[in-house]
MARSE-33647 format. One record per residue: residue in one letter; x, y, z of N, C-alpha, C in turn. Coordinates in steps of 0.02 Angstrom, whole numbers, padded with zeros to 5 digits, always signed. Layout:
# MARSE-33647
aXYZXYZXYZ...
END
This chain:
# MARSE-33647
x-02130-01771-05974-02188-01737-06003-02204-01769-06071x-02269-01782-06085-02289-01813-06147-02281-01765-06206x-02263-01794-06265-02255-01754-06325-02322-01724-06347x-02374-01764-06342-02441-01741-06362-02468-01694-06309x-02487-01631-06329-02512-01585-06278-02580-01605-06252x-02596-01578-06194-02662-01590-06165-02715-01558-06209x-02775-01579-06201-02832-01549-06236-02837-01475-06215x-02863-01435-06262-02868-01364-06249-02917-01350-06192x-02895-01313-06143-02938-01289-06090-02907-01227-06060x-02943-01195-06016-02920-01129-05991-02862-01135-05942x-02845-01197-05921-02791-01205-05872-02725-01225-05904x-02728-01265-05956-02667-01295-05983-02634-01252-06037x-02670-01202-06066-02641-01162-06119-02653-01088-06106x-02602-01050-06129-02607-00977-06122-02577-00945-06184x-02613-00899-06217-02588-00865-06277-02555-00800-06255x-02489-00795-06264-02453-00735-06244-02452-00684-06301x-02425-00625-06287-02424-00571-06337-02380-00589-06396x-02402-00567-06454-02365-00580-06516-02299-00542-06516x-02247-00572-06547-02185-00537-06561-02180-00524-06635x-02177-00462-06655-02172-00443-06726-02104-00410-06736x-02059-00445-06771-01991-00418-06779-01991-00352-06817x-02041-00341-06860-02043-00278-06898-02048-00218-06851x-02076-00230-06791-02086-00173-06745-02021-00149-06715x-01968-00190-06719-01904-00168-06690-01853-00149-06744x-01872-00158-06807-01826-00139-06861-01836-00065-06875x-01787-00026-06856-01793+00046-06863-01784+00069-06935x-01810+00127-06950-01801+00158-07015-01770+00226-07004x-01711+00238-07032-01674+00298-07019-01682+00349-07075x-01667+00412-07060-01679+00467-07108-01622+00519-07106x-01561+00496-07098-01504+00543-07092-01496+00584-07155x-01490+00551-07213-01479+00588-07275-01540+00631-07292x-01600+00606-07275-01660+00646-07287-01661+00710-07246x-01626+00709-07189-01625+00768-07145-01591+00828-07178x-01551+00815-07230-01520+00870-07267-01570+00907-07311x-01627+00874-07326-01673+00900-07376-01737+00927-07345x-01761+00982-07373-01825+01009-07353-01826+01043-07286x-01768+01059-07258-01764+01090-07192-01777+01165-07198x-01833+01190-07172-01848+01262-07180-01795+01308-07149x-01761+01284-07097-01709+01325-07066-01650+01337-07112x-01643+01296-07164-01589+01304-07213-01612+01340-07276x-01675+01362-07276-01703+01391-07337-01723+01338-07388x-01722+01274-07368-01739+01220-07413-01815+01214-07421x-01836+01190-07478-01907+01187-07495-01931+01115-07501x-01993+01104-07480-02028+01041-07493-02091+01058-07532x-02097+01030-07592-02154+01044-07635-02193+00980-07648x-02259+00985-07640-02305+00931-07657-02348+00954-07715x-02349+00915-07768-02386+00935-07827-02429+00876-07851x-02494+00883-07847-02539+00829-07867-02562+00834-07939x-02546+00889-07974-02578+00903-08038-02531+00913-08096x-02465+00906-08085-02417+00917-08138-02367+00860-08140x-02347+00842-08200-02299+00787-08209-02227+00811-08206x-02216+00876-08219-02149+00904-08227-02138+00959-08175x-02078+00960-08147-02058+01015-08103-02001+01053-08137x-02003+01119-08133-01952+01162-08163-01922+01207-08110x-01859+01225-08120-01825+01270-08074-01775+01312-08113x-01771+01376-08096-01719+01420-08123-01661+01423-08073x-01600+01415-08098-01541+01416-08056-01494+01471-08079x-01477+01516-08033-01431+01570-08047-01365+01556-08012x-01311+01551-08050-01246+01539-08021-01214+01605-08000x-01169+01602-07952-01137+01662-07928-01061+01654-07926x-01026+01708-07909-00954+01706-07902-00934+01754-07847x-00870+01759-07834-00845+01800-07779-00793+01850-07804x-00807+01879-07863-00762+01930-07891-00765+01994-07849x-00712+02033-07856-00710+02099-07823-00726+02154-07873x-00738+02212-07848-00746+02271-07891-00678+02290-07921x-00679+02328-07977-00618+02348-08011-00597+02419-07991x-00532+02432-07995-00505+02500-07988-00479+02523-08056x-00492+02585-08074-00469+02611-08139-00436+02679-08128x-00402+02705-08181-00371+02772-08178-00426+02825-08179x-00416+02879-08140-00462+02936-08142-00449+02978-08205x-00501+03015-08224-00496+03063-08279-00477+03030-08345x-00489+02966-08352-00474+02932-08415-00533+02887-08434x-00544+02883-08499-00597+02839-08523-00568+02768-08529x-00561+02736-08473-00529+02670-08473-00561+02627-08419x-00546+02563-08424-00569+02516-08373-00523+02455-08373x-00529+02415-08322-00490+02354-08317-00524+02299-08357x-00494+02281-08415-00526+02232-08459-00523+02161-08431x-00483+02151-08379-00481+02084-08349-00539+02073-08302x-00577+02125-08287-00634+02118-08241-00697+02136-08280x-00734+02089-08307-00790+02104-08351-00847+02139-08314x-00894+02165-08353-00952+02197-08323-00991+02149-08279x-01022+02177-08228-01062+02136-08182-01123+02108-08219x-01133+02043-08213-01190+02011-08245-01249+02008-08198x-01308+02006-08226-01369+01997-08188-01417+01953-08227x-01459+01916-08192-01509+01873-08223-01479+01824-08273x-01421+01798-08256-01389+01746-08296-01407+01679-08264x-01457+01645-08291-01483+01586-08258-01496+01529-08308x-01504+01470-08280-01522+01411-08320-01587+01382-08292x-01627+01354-08337-01690+01322-08317-01684+01247-08327x-01705+01210-08276-01703+01137-08279-01773+01110-08269x-01790+01060-08308-01856+01027-08303-01845+00953-08291x-01884+00925-08246-01878+00854-08231-01948+00824-08223x-01957+00764-08249-02019+00726-08239-02013+00688-08173x-02067+00689-08134-02066+00654-08070-02060+00578-08081x-02020+00544-08040-02019+00470-08042-02082+00443-08008x-02090+00378-08011-02150+00347-07981-02129+00284-07943x-02154+00280-07881-02145+00219-07841-02214+00188-07829x-02216+00122-07827-02280+00089-07817-02269+00024-07778x-02307+00016-07723-02307-00045-07684-02378-00072-07680x-02386-00137-07690-02452-00169-07687-02450-00229-07640x-02507-00241-07608-02516-00302-07569-02588-00324-07576x-02599-00389-07584-02666-00416-07595-02688-00459-07537x-02753-00458-07524-02784-00499-07472-02838-00541-07505x-02833-00607-07499-02883-00652-07527-02937-00668-07476x-02996-00684-07501-03052-00700-07457-03034-00758-07411x-02997-00807-07437-02979-00866-07396-02934-00848-07337x-02893-00794-07345-02850-00772-07290-02891-00751-07230x-02950-00725-07243-02991-00698-07189-03025-00752-07148x-03017-00815-07169-03045-00871-07132-02993-00903-07087x-02932-00877-07089-02878-00905-07048-02857-00853-06995x-02830-00878-06941-02807-00834-06887-02750-00790-06911x-02752-00726-06893-02697-00681-06907-02649-00681-06848x-02587-00660-06860-02537-00658-06807-02561-00614-06750x-02556-00641-06689-02577-00604-06630-02649-00616-06610x-02688-00648-06653-02758-00662-06637-02762-00719-06588x-02802-00711-06536-02813-00765-06488-02852-00820-06522x-02823-00880-06528-02857-00934-06565-02921-00958-06533x-02932-00938-06470-02991-00963-06435-03046-00910-06431x-03034-00852-06464-03086-00801-06468-03089-00778-06540x-03131-00808-06578-03133-00799-06651-03146-00726-06670x-03106-00701-06718-03111-00632-06742-03153-00631-06806x-03191-00578-06818-03231-00574-06879-03186-00557-06939x-03212-00571-06999-03171-00564-07060-03152-00492-07074x-03197-00444-07062-03181-00374-07076-03124-00350-07032x-03125-00370-06968-03070-00350-06923-03004-00380-06946x-03006-00444-06968-02945-00474-06993-02919-00438-07054x-02965-00419-07099-02944-00385-07159-02911-00318-07143x-02940-00282-07095-02911-00217-07076-02843-00225-07043x-02835-00278-07003-02770-00290-06972-02717-00306-07025x-02736-00348-07073-02689-00364-07127-02672-00302-07168x-02724-00263-07185-02712-00203-07225-02668-00153-07188x-02679-00145-07123-02637-00100-07083-02565-00123-07083x-02555-00189-07076-02487-00217-07076-02453-00204-07143x-02489-00215-07198-02461-00203-07264-02446-00129-07275x-02491-00086-07254-02480-00014-07263-02418+00009-07226x-02410-00014-07164-02352+00006-07125-02287-00016-07159x-02288-00077-07188-02229-00101-07223-02216-00060-07286x-02270-00042-07321-02261+00002-07380-02225+00066-07360x-02250+00099-07307-02221+00162-07285-02148+00155-07267x-02132+00101-07229-02062+00091-07210-02018+00081-07271x-02042+00044-07320-02003+00034-07381-01992+00099-07418x-02043+00142-07419-02036+00206-07453-01986+00251-07417x-01988+00252-07352-01940+00294-07315-01869+00270-07327x-01860+00204-07331-01793+00178-07349-01774+00199-07420x-01823+00196-07466-01809+00218-07535-01789+00291-07536x-01825+00334-07500-01808+00405-07497-01737+00415-07470x-01719+00374-07420-01652+00380-07391-01598+00361-07442x-01611+00309-07481-01564+00289-07533-01555+00345-07584x-01611+00373-07607-01609+00425-07658-01576+00489-07632x-01590+00506-07569-01558+00565-07539-01483+00553-07534x-01462+00492-07515-01391+00476-07511-01357+00479-07579x-01391+00454-07631-01363+00459-07699-01353+00533-07718x-01400+00574-07702-01395+00645-07719-01337+00678-07684x-01327+00661-07620-01272+00691-07582-01204+00667-07605x-01198+00602-07618-01132+00574-07634-01114+00582-07708x-01162+00571-07752-01146+00569-07823-01171+00629-07861x-01216+00669-07831-01246+00724-07868-01294+00699-07921x-01315+00636-07915-01363+00606-07961-01412+00564-07921x-01469+00550-07951-01520+00509-07919-01553+00465-07971x-01562+00401-07954-01594+00354-08000-01668+00367-08007x-01694+00359-08068-01766+00355-08079-01789+00283-08074x-01744+00236-08091-01754+00165-08081-01692+00140-08043x-01702+00111-07984-01645+00092-07942-01597+00045-07978x-01532+00061-07972-01481+00018-08000-01466+00028-08073x-01499+00078-08104-01489+00088-08176-01420+00117-08191x-01394+00101-08250-01333+00133-08275-01348+00176-08335x-01412+00181-08352-01435+00221-08409-01441+00294-08387x-01400+00338-08417-01402+00408-08398-01470+00440-08410x-01509+00412-08457-01576+00438-08470-01624+00423-08414x-01606+00377-08369-01648+00359-08312-01618+00383-08247x-01577+00435-08250-01548+00464-08190-01559+00540-08191x-01571+00567-08133-01576+00640-08125-01507+00666-08108x-01478+00706-08153-01411+00733-08144-01417+00805-08119x-01393+00817-08059-01398+00883-08029-01338+00928-08043x-01297+00906-08091-01240+00946-08116-01190+00964-08061x-01176+00917-08020-01125+00929-07968-01058+00940-08000x-01019+00987-07973-00951+00998-07995-00910+00934-07984x-00878+00910-08036-00841+00847-08032-00785+00850-07981x-00760+00910-07967-00705+00917-07919-00727+00903-07848x-00793+00899-07836-00818+00887-07768-00812+00814-07747x-00798+00770-07794-00786+00700-07778-00711+00689-07776x-00684+00680-07717-00611+00682-07706-00585+00613-07687x-00533+00592-07721-00497+00532-07702-00429+00553-07676x-00413+00540-07612-00348+00561-07584-00290+00532-07624x-00237+00572-07629-00177+00549-07665-00148+00486-07633x-00152+00483-07567-00130+00423-07531-00189+00399-07489x-00208+00336-07497-00264+00310-07458-00252+00318-07384x-00304+00332-07347-00297+00347-07276-00270+00289-07235x-00278+00228-07260-00251+00170-07224-00182+00149-07249x-00151+00192-07289-00084+00176-07315-00032+00220-07281x+00030+00197-07282+00085+00235-07252+00092+00302-07288x+00104+00354-07250+00114+00420-07279+00050+00459-07291x-00007+00433-07270-00071+00468-07280-00072+00532-07239x-00102+00584-07269-00109+00649-07235-00184+00663-07228x-00215+00632-07177-00287+00636-07170-00309+00707-07157x-00277+00741-07111-00297+00809-07095-00285+00856-07154x-00231+00845-07191-00219+00886-07251-00273+00874-07304x-00294+00811-07311-00347+00796-07359-00413+00829-07339x-00427+00829-07274-00489+00860-07250-00487+00935-07262x-00430+00966-07248-00424+01038-07262-00431+01052-07336x-00402+01008-07378-00410+01016-07450-00483+01011-07471x-00520+00964-07441-00591+00958-07455-00630+01020-07434x-00611+01049-07377-00643+01111-07354-00630+01168-07404x-00569+01169-07433-00554+01219-07484-00600+01212-07544x-00610+01149-07567-00653+01136-07625-00725+01157-07610x-00749+01140-07550-00818+01156-07532-00827+01232-07528x-00777+01266-07502-00782+01339-07497-00780+01372-07565x-00737+01345-07610-00729+01375-07677-00789+01360-07722x-00810+01297-07723-00863+01277-07770-00933+01289-07743x-00941+01280-07677-01007+01287-07648-01018+01352-07612x-00964+01392-07602-00968+01457-07569-00993+01451-07497x-00979+01394-07464-00999+01383-07395-00941+01351-07358x-00947+01350-07292-00896+01319-07251-00922+01252-07223x-00882+01200-07229-00902+01134-07204-00912+01137-07129x-00961+01099-07104-00970+01095-07032-00980+01024-07006x-00988+00974-07052-00996+00905-07030-00952+00860-07073x-00930+00806-07041-00891+00755-07076-00918+00687-07055x-00947+00651-07103-00972+00583-07091-00918+00533-07112x-00907+00484-07070-00856+00433-07082-00888+00365-07083x-00877+00326-07137-00899+00256-07137-00862+00219-07082x-00890+00162-07061-00862+00126-07004-00789+00110-07012x-00768+00083-07070-00698+00065-07079-00654+00127-07087x-00683+00182-07111-00645+00244-07117-00636+00275-07047x-00688+00271-07006-00683+00298-06938-00628+00262-06899x-00623+00197-06908-00571+00159-06873-00501+00183-06894x-00492+00194-06958-00427+00219-06982-00415+00289-06956x-00466+00331-06957-00461+00401-06934-00439+00403-06861x-00471+00364-06818-00457+00367-06746-00389+00336-06729x-00366+00290-06773-00301+00258-06760-00243+00295-06791x-00256+00348-06829-00203+00385-06861-00158+00417-06808x-00093+00409-06816-00046+00434-06764-00047+00510-06758x-00052+00544-06814-00053+00617-06811-00115+00642-06774x-00173+00614-06790-00235+00635-06758-00235+00617-06684x-00213+00557-06666-00210+00538-06596-00160+00580-06557x-00105+00601-06590-00056+00644-06555-00085+00712-06541x-00125+00740-06588-00159+00803-06574-00208+00796-06516x-00242+00739-06512-00290+00728-06458-00256+00724-06391x-00191+00704-06391-00155+00695-06327-00124+00760-06301x-00121+00812-06342-00088+00874-06321-00136+00915-06278x-00120+00923-06216-00162+00962-06171-00160+01036-06190x-00217+01066-06189-00221+01137-06205-00236+01152-06277x-00224+01103-06322-00238+01115-06393-00312+01106-06409x-00342+01054-06381-00414+01042-06390-00433+01038-06464x-00390+01006-06504-00403+01002-06576-00447+00943-06594x-00441+00889-06556-00480+00829-06570-00514+00807-06506x-00580+00799-06511-00620+00775-06455-00666+00720-06480x-00659+00660-06452-00702+00605-06470-00737+00582-06406x-00802+00573-06411-00842+00558-06352-00889+00617-06338x-00916+00619-06279-00965+00671-06263-00940+00719-06208x-00874+00721-06198-00848+00765-06146-00807+00822-06177x-00809+00879-06146-00767+00934-06167-00798+00980-06218x-00856+00963-06245-00888+01006-06294-00961+00985-06300x-01000+01027-06333-01072+01013-06344-01087+01019-06418x-01123+00971-06445-01143+00976-06515-01194+01032-06524x-01187+01072-06576-01234+01126-06588-01305+01100-06597x-01354+01139-06575-01423+01118-06579-01446+01109-06651x-01415+01148-06698-01438+01143-06767-01418+01077-06800x-01374+01038-06768-01355+00973-06795-01396+00916-06766x-01441+00932-06720-01480+00880-06687-01522+00838-06735x-01550+00867-06790-01588+00825-06836-01549+00765-06863x-01482+00771-06867-01442+00715-06891-01442+00658-06841x-01438+00675-06777-01444+00623-06725-01514+00595-06722x-01564+00638-06727-01633+00615-06726-01646+00567-06784x-01612+00578-06840-01622+00535-06899-01587+00469-06895x-01540+00460-06848-01507+00396-06840-01431+00397-06843x-01400+00455-06854-01327+00459-06854-01301+00460-06782x-01239+00442-06774-01206+00443-06708-01154+00498-06707x-01164+00547-06663-01116+00601-06656-01058+00577-06613x-00997+00579-06639-00941+00548-06603-00887+00598-06582x-00886+00658-06611-00831+00702-06591-00829+00768-06629x-00776+00805-06614-00765+00870-06646-00691+00874-06666x-00680+00904-06725-00612+00911-06751-00599+00983-06771x-00542+01009-06749-00517+01072-06775-00455+01056-06817x-00458+01071-06881-00405+01052-06927-00344+01098-06918x-00286+01079-06945-00227+01122-06941-00238+01192-06971x-00285+01198-07019-00299+01263-07049-00358+01298-07014x-00380+01271-06958-00429+01306-06916-00501+01293-06934x-00516+01242-06973-00586+01225-06987-00614+01183-06929x-00674+01199-06908-00706+01161-06854-00761+01118-06883x-00754+01052-06874-00801+01003-06901-00826+00958-06846x-00889+00939-06851-00919+00891-06805-00923+00824-06839x-00903+00772-06803-00893+00706-06831-00953+00661-06818x-00973+00623-06869-01029+00577-06863-01012+00511-06896x-01043+00458-06871-01045+00395-06907-01118+00378-06920x-01128+00331-06967-01196+00312-06986-01192+00239-07008x-01214+00195-06963-01203+00124-06975-01266+00086-06994x-01319+00121-07014-01381+00085-07030-01377+00054-07100x-01420+00005-07112-01417-00034-07174-01488-00044-07201x-01490-00065-07264-01553-00086-07295-01538-00150-07335x-01591-00183-07358-01584-00243-07398-01604-00227-07469x-01560-00240-07517-01575-00224-07587-01617-00279-07619x-01634-00269-07683-01678-00316-07718-01649-00386-07722x-01582-00392-07719-01550-00457-07722-01546-00491-07654x-01571-00457-07602-01569-00485-07535-01504-00473-07498x-01462-00428-07525-01397-00412-07495-01403-00352-07448x-01370-00356-07392-01369-00300-07344-01320-00247-07369x-01344-00185-07371-01305-00129-07398-01303-00072-07348x-01245-00041-07339-01239+00016-07294-01264+00080-07328x-01302+00121-07292-01321+00186-07318-01259+00230-07328x-01210+00223-07284-01145+00257-07292-01095+00204-07312x-01076+00200-07376-01035+00144-07400-00966+00143-07367x-00940+00083-07357-00872+00076-07332-00823+00111-07379x-00773+00141-07349-00721+00175-07388-00737+00247-07405x-00795+00272-07382-00816+00340-07400-00819+00385-07338x-00808+00449-07350-00821+00501-07301-00860+00556-07336x-00906+00587-07300-00945+00642-07328-00929+00706-07290x-00898+00753-07324-00884+00819-07296-00937+00866-07323x-00974+00900-07278-01032+00937-07301-01045+00997-07258x-01088+01041-07285-01115+01097-07247-01188+01081-07232x-01203+01064-07170-01272+01051-07150-01304+01119-07139x-01338+01142-07189-01365+01209-07191-01375+01233-07262x-01351+01193-07310-01359+01209-07381-01432+01200-07401x-01453+01235-07453-01520+01226-07479-01523+01161-07518x-01563+01115-07494-01574+01050-07527-01649+01039-07531x-01677+01050-07589-01750+01045-07599-01770+00973-07610x-01834+00960-07601-01863+00895-07617-01932+00907-07646x-01950+00864-07694-02012+00873-07732-02050+00807-07736x-02114+00810-07723-02157+00751-07725-02213+00764-07775x-02219+00720-07824-02264+00731-07880-02332+00698-07871x-02369+00692-07926-02438+00668-07923-02442+00592-07921x-02500+00566-07900-02510+00493-07905-02526+00474-07976x-02522+00409-07990-02544+00385-08055-02612+00352-08046x-02660+00395-08027-02728+00374-08012-02777+00424-08041x-02837+00401-08054-02891+00447-08071-02910+00486-08008x-02940+00545-08016-02962+00583-07957-03007+00541-07913x-02997+00548-07847-03035+00507-07799-03105+00536-07790x-03154+00493-07798-03224+00514-07789-03244+00507-07716x-03299+00539-07697-03323+00533-07628-03343+00461-07613x-03371+00426-07663-03391+00357-07654-03330+00312-07641x-03275+00325-07679-03214+00285-07670-03184+00297-07601x-03184+00360-07579-03158+00376-07512-03198+00342-07457x-03265+00342-07465-03308+00310-07415-03297+00234-07415x-03290+00204-07475-03276+00133-07481-03211+00115-07446x-03159+00155-07457-03094+00143-07427-03098+00146-07351x-03131+00197-07326-03140+00205-07253-03175+00144-07224x-03227+00120-07258-03264+00062-07234-03221-00001-07235x-03182-00010-07287-03143-00071-07294-03083-00073-07246x-03047-00017-07242-02983-00018-07207-02983+00020-07142x-03034+00058-07128-03041+00089-07062-03004+00154-07053x-02976+00183-07107-02946+00250-07100-02954+00288-07165x-02947+00354-07160-02956+00398-07217-02898+00389-07266x-02914+00376-07329-02861+00364-07378-02819+00426-07391x-02842+00485-07371-02804+00547-07380-02759+00562-07321x-02762+00521-07269-02722+00533-07209-02683+00471-07192x-02617+00477-07186-02574+00421-07172-02570+00408-07097x-02581+00345-07074-02568+00329-07004-02494+00339-06987x-02479+00350-06925-02409+00360-06905-02370+00295-06915x-02307+00303-06938-02265+00245-06951-02225+00229-06888x-02229+00169-06862-02192+00153-06801-02117+00147-06813x-02078+00169-06764-02005+00158-06762-01968+00190-06820x-01990+00249-06840-01953+00288-06889-01914+00342-06853x-01848+00343-06862-01806+00393-06830-01804+00455-06874x-01832+00509-06849-01834+00569-06891-01851+00630-06848x-01822+00686-06866-01842+00749-06837-01910+00769-06866x-01944+00813-06831-02010+00835-06854-02006+00865-06924x-02053+00845-06966-02056+00872-07033-02020+00833-07086x-01978+00785-07067-01942+00746-07117-01991+00701-07155x-02037+00670-07118-02088+00628-07148-02154+00664-07145x-02189+00668-07201-02251+00705-07207-02303+00660-07240x-02365+00658-07214-02416+00615-07245-02428+00630-07319x-02415+00692-07340-02427+00711-07410-02378+00676-07458x-02327+00643-07432-02281+00606-07475-02313+00544-07505x-02368+00520-07476-02395+00455-07493-02466+00461-07519x-02484+00419-07567-02552+00413-07591-02576+00342-07578x-02631+00335-07543-02659+00270-07526-02718+00254-07573x-02723+00191-07592-02775+00172-07639-02790+00098-07629x-02846+00076-07655-02864+00005-07651-02917-00011-07702x-02922-00075-07720-02973-00095-07768-02987-00170-07761x-03048-00190-07779-03068-00260-07777-03073-00287-07848x-03062-00351-07856-03076-00382-07921-03151-00395-07927x-03174-00405-07987-03246-00405-07999-03284-00462-07964x-03251-00519-07951-03287-00574-07919-03288-00568-07843x-03257-00514-07816-03260-00502-07744-03219-00548-07702x-03170-00584-07732-03130-00632-07694-03062-00604-07672x-03043-00547-07698-02977-00521-07681-02980-00445-07679x-02945-00416-07631-02939-00343-07626-02865-00326-07625x-02846-00273-07660-02776-00252-07664-02770-00182-07636x-02719-00173-07593-02703-00106-07569-02640-00083-07604x-02638-00018-07618-02583+00010-07657-02562+00076-07626x-02495+00085-07623-02467+00148-07597-02421+00177-07649
END
């Protein structure tokens, strides 16, 4: 066969369907599934007109009532009077994310990916295709950002206002009890490790500090391997009639209320009943993102496990855009240029999420042209 192809004609060439790798790169929302779930009493707030969000937080305890002697003017001084309306107010400024993509007039004179080279496309259609592609990528990047921030909040009790910062002034500190971050006395991959004892100890901390009972345990990939290979855990799994450890999908059913975690991209692998009688459902989460340095990073870092109550109130707040109010003329211009309403987000392909995790109100779409009419920029 000759190296030089035949002249273009309808018999010798055929343009097949485009392959776009972005269409198969999934976007997961496991950590986001903890937030804004109405079934948990969690709130999702969208605010277009205020820069600051405030919340009152009332702490509680589990004291008992006191007993005192009858017929005497006395009381138990070790049990203070019952308090009410003892609260703290916290104020936070909303962070800001911004993604931009520009389209030059010269780009519209060249074929776009997927365009049949033998059936010329008009410039407006090319511009809308490019804009749609950019918008979809913006949305996917934001969902990944939300997942990172939700993971930071769950693991560290803090969230960056600028990713990667070490400046405490640029972090949102949710005042997590320091005792909730636990380092086992003996590493789980070392001789003498007491994995089940450590898990029970973590359940004690969660019950004491959070006043709830743990129901899920997430294991990083290398931690899961150590967990499943532990001799004590495997011996419990081998005892017939005990039913303390189940890995796989046989012998039990995952509760329906945990389904959002699977919908978001986690893998449900088993169920554990601890020696102290705690029942936990086991998950792994092996999805990754690429950071600003181009390095692949796990959403669930190696060496970590997350013991949690999937049912806690975890709110999420979305603030205003950094834009002037949108005029009717601007909205009509945007519709004409890009082919969709700037107030309504197109559906994002290949996002793993339960209903309600992703909401169009999370995003603000905008665009503008430079004065000479040679470039248009879309902004999310």
